[in-house]
C-alpha positions in Angstrom: 92.0 107.1 88.9 88.2 105.6 88.3 88.0 102.6 91.6 85.4 100.7 89.1 85.8 97.3 89.3 86.0 95.7 85.4 82.7 93.3 85.1 84.9 91.5 82.3 87.0 90.5 84.9 83.7 87.8 86.5 83.7 84.0 85.3 81.2 81.4 85.8 83.4 79.3 86.7 85.5 81.5 89.5 85.2 81.0 93.2 84.2 83.6 95.8 86.8 85.0 96.9 85.8 84.9 100.9 88.0 87.9 103.1 88.4 87.6 106.4 89.1 91.2 108.4 92.6 91.0 107.9 92.3 90.9 104.3 89.5 92.9 104.5 91.4 95.7 105.9 94.2 95.1 103.6 92.1 96.0 100.6 90.9 99.1 102.0 93.4 102.0 101.8 92.0 105.1 103.3 93.5 107.5 100.7 92.0 104.9 97.7 88.4 105.2 99.5 88.5 108.6 100.3 88.2 109.3 96.5 85.6 106.0 95.9 83.1 107.9 98.4 83.7 111.3 96.8 82.8 109.7 93.3 79.5 107.7 95.0 78.1 110.5 96.6 77.7 112.4 93.7 76.8 108.9 92.0 74.3 109.1 94.8 73.0 112.4 94.2 72.5 111.7 90.2 70.6 108.6 90.9 73.0 106.2 89.8 73.3 104.3 92.9 70.3 103.1 94.5 70.7 102.7 98.7 67.2 102.5 100.5 66.5 102.7 104.1 67.8 99.8 106.0 65.8 97.4 106.8 65.7 96.2 110.8 64.4 93.2 112.3 64.8 91.7 115.6 67.4 89.0 116.3 67.7 87.3 119.3 67.3 88.5 123.1 67.3 92.4 122.4 69.4 92.2 119.2 68.4 93.3 115.7 70.0 92.4 111.7 70.3 95.0 109.9 69.7 94.3 105.8 71.3 97.4 103.8 71.3 97.2 99.6 73.1 99.7 97.2 73.2 99.2 93.7 75.1 100.5 90.9 76.0 99.8 86.9 78.8 97.7 87.8 77.9 96.2 91.0 75.6 95.7 93.9 76.2 95.0 97.3 74.3 93.9 100.4 75.8 94.2 104.2 73.9 92.3 106.6 75.2 93.3 110.5 73.7 91.8 113.6 74.0 93.7 116.7 74.1 92.1 120.0 74.5 94.6 122.5 74.6 91.6 125.2 77.9 90.4 123.5 79.8 92.5 125.7 79.2 90.1 128.6 79.5 87.5 127.3 83.2 89.1 125.6 82.0 88.7 122.0 82.0 91.7 119.6 78.3 93.2 119.7 78.7 93.4 115.7 78.7 90.7 113.1 78.7 90.8 109.3 79.4 90.4 105.8 79.2 92.5 103.0 78.3 90.5 99.7 79.8 91.7 96.2 78.4 91.3 93.1 78.6 91.8 89.3 75.7 93.8 88.1 76.0 92.3 85.0 75.1 88.5 85.9 74.3 88.9 89.3 77.3 86.6 90.4 78.8 87.2 93.7 81.9 87.8 93.4 83.3 88.6 97.3 82.6 88.3 100.2 83.9 91.2 102.5 84.3 91.7 106.5 81.2 94.2 107.7 82.5 95.1 110.7 85.7 96.4 109.5 84.7 97.6 106.0 82.1 99.7 108.3 84.8 101.1 110.3 87.2 101.7 107.8 84.3 103.7 105.1 82.7 105.4 108.3 86.6 107.0 108.8 86.6 107.8 105.3 83.0 109.8 105.2 84.7 111.9 108.2 88.3 112.4 105.8 86.5 113.7 102.9 84.3 115.9 104.9 87.9 117.5 106.5 89.0 117.8 102.9 86.1 119.1 101.6 84.9 121.7 104.2 88.5 122.4 105.9 90.1 122.6 102.1 93.6 122.7 104.0 95.6 120.1 106.3 94.0 120.5 109.8 96.3 121.6 112.1 94.9 120.0 115.4 92.3 117.4 115.7 90.4 116.8 118.7 88.1 113.6 119.6 85.5 112.7 121.3 85.1 109.3 122.4 87.8 106.1 123.2 86.2 103.2 121.3 86.0 101.2 118.0 85.0 104.3 115.9 88.0 106.4 117.2 90.5 103.9 116.7 89.2 103.7 112.9 89.6 107.5 112.8 92.9 107.9 114.1 94.2 105.4 111.5 92.4 107.1 108.6 93.7 110.5 110.0 97.4 109.2 110.0 96.9 107.7 106.6 96.1 111.1 105.2 97.3 113.6 108.0 100.1 112.4 109.8 101.6 115.3 110.7 98.3 116.7 112.6 98.1 116.4 116.5 95.0 114.6 117.8 93.7 114.9 121.0 91.2 112.9 122.7 88.7 113.0 125.5 86.6 110.4 126.8 84.2 109.7 129.6 87.3 110.9 132.2 90.8 111.3 132.2 92.2 107.7 132.0 90.0 106.7 129.7 91.6 109.2 127.3 94.9 108.5 128.7 94.4 105.1 128.0 93.1 105.2 124.4 96.0 107.2 123.7 98.7 104.6 125.3 97.5 101.8 123.6 97.0 103.7 120.3 100.4 105.8 119.9 101.3 103.2 117.5 99.2 104.3 115.0 99.4 107.8 115.4 102.8 109.1 117.0 101.2 112.7 117.3 98.0 111.1 119.6 97.5 113.5 123.4 94.3 113.0 126.0 92.8 116.5 126.3 91.7 117.9 129.7 88.7 120.0 130.0 89.9 123.3 128.1 89.5 122.5 124.7 93.0 123.3 122.4 92.5 126.9 120.6 94.0 125.6 118.0 91.7 122.8 117.1 90.6 123.3 113.7 88.6 120.0 113.1 86.6 118.4 116.1 85.0 115.1 116.1 82.8 113.3 118.2 82.2 109.2 118.5 80.3 108.8 121.2 76.6 106.9 121.7 75.7 110.3 124.3 72.5 110.6 124.9 73.2 114.4 126.1 75.4 117.1 123.9 79.2 116.6 124.2 79.9 119.0 122.1 77.8 122.6 122.4 80.5 125.2 122.0 79.8 128.7 120.3 80.7 128.0 116.3 84.1 129.3 115.2 84.7 129.9 111.7 87.6 128.2 110.0 86.3 124.8 112.8 84.8 122.1 111.4 83.0 119.8 113.6 81.7 116.1 113.0 79.0 114.3 114.3 79.2 110.7 114.1 78.6 108.8 116.6 74.7 109.7 117.3 72.6 107.2 115.5 69.2 107.6 116.8 66.8 109.8 117.4 67.2 109.5 121.2 71.3 109.9 120.6 72.9 113.6 120.7 76.4 115.2 120.6 76.1 118.4 119.0 74.4 121.2 120.7 72.4 123.6 119.6 74.9 126.2 120.3 76.9 125.0 117.7 74.1 123.8 115.3 72.2 126.9 114.9 75.4 129.4 113.9 77.0 127.0 111.5 76.4 126.1 107.8 74.9 122.3 108.4 75.7 119.7 106.0 74.9 115.4 105.8 76.4 112.9 103.9 72.7 111.2 103.5 70.2 114.5 104.7 67.4 112.1 103.8 68.8 109.4 106.7 69.3 112.3 108.7 65.8 113.1 109.0 65.2 109.7 110.8 68.1 109.3 112.4 70.4 112.3 113.3 69.2 112.7 117.0 71.9 115.8 117.1 69.9 117.8 114.5 66.3 116.7 115.6 66.5 117.4 119.1 68.4 121.1 117.9 64.7 121.4 115.8 67.2 122.5 112.6 65.2 123.5 109.7 66.4 120.4 107.1 66.1 123.4 104.8 69.2 124.4 106.3 71.0 120.7 105.3 73.3 120.4 102.6 74.3 117.2 101.3 77.7 115.8 100.9 77.5 116.1 96.9 76.4 119.7 97.3 79.7 120.6 99.1 81.7 118.6 96.8 80.2 120.4 93.7 80.3 123.9 95.1 83.0 126.4 96.2 82.3 126.1 100.1 82.8 129.2 102.2 85.5 128.7 104.2 85.4 131.5 106.3 82.4 130.2 107.9 81.5 127.6 110.6 80.9 123.7 109.4 78.8 121.1 110.6 79.2 118.0 109.0 76.9 115.0 110.2 77.4 111.9 109.4 74.7 109.0 109.6 76.1 106.5 106.8 74.5 105.1 103.9 75.1 101.7 102.1 76.6 103.8 99.0 79.3 104.0 100.9 80.2 100.4 101.3 79.3 100.2 97.5 82.4 102.8 97.3 84.1 100.2 99.4 83.6 97.6 97.6 85.1 99.3 94.5 88.0 99.9 96.6 88.6 96.0 97.5 87.4 94.6 94.5 90.1 97.1 92.6 92.6 95.7 94.7 91.8 92.1 94.5 91.9 92.5 90.3 95.1 94.3 90.6 96.8 91.5 92.7 97.0 93.5 96.3 
């Protein structure tokens, strides 16, 4: 099923559709997101989606404004996100933003979506696509490192696609993990805090922290897929050299990873070893090999999510 939005539905007199966070969430089904991102990955590799490096400009005290456009033959999007770390002291979210969607043929603005909600859901969907592509079976047990916002999105995504999987959670301490599980078990019944020892049957590990030191540096294991999501700056690192050196390496956006994937940069990875998500989708992945997938994000995934939202709106959902 195509996730493209028919341009013919755009009209010069049509009002711009504005979707708040709840409406944005309702439009972005995780199963559809996974399919749309798979399609977008192949288009990006073929040069059919244009997604330049994000622009970062200072905003206020210690804040930044991030500008991330992407265009394709059917639509264009522009995600504008403001990040203000000091907002935690103000009891406000640290991230605010919106995604503007326009028709590629006319440039007409069609819709505005909530930026943080779209980002959270599409990031989790990228992880689920990596699991489907590299593991090629339903995971029995998944281990999450982290108890923040992205961990919650990942729990939602896992439940949508792998509802029977057990999800273990490790936080900064046992209390953090326990509180996260208690507070989010309504999203996924099989949610449990993890102690120091990693259960032997874990076949997927997902790191969702802002750590500057590796939180996972175990010997690579055949049949285990490790996915690094949280580290997005050169000084950050969630995955260690022991794991990386002995694994097949993939990245959703290898070009962006060269600037942002602190795990890989600090480990001194040979970039010729890193395959793209599109490569993994096109080839027959050897699932007997240990695999690491590094997710850094690209506006192409935002465009994929926009297609899903617009298709849902066109269907009256």
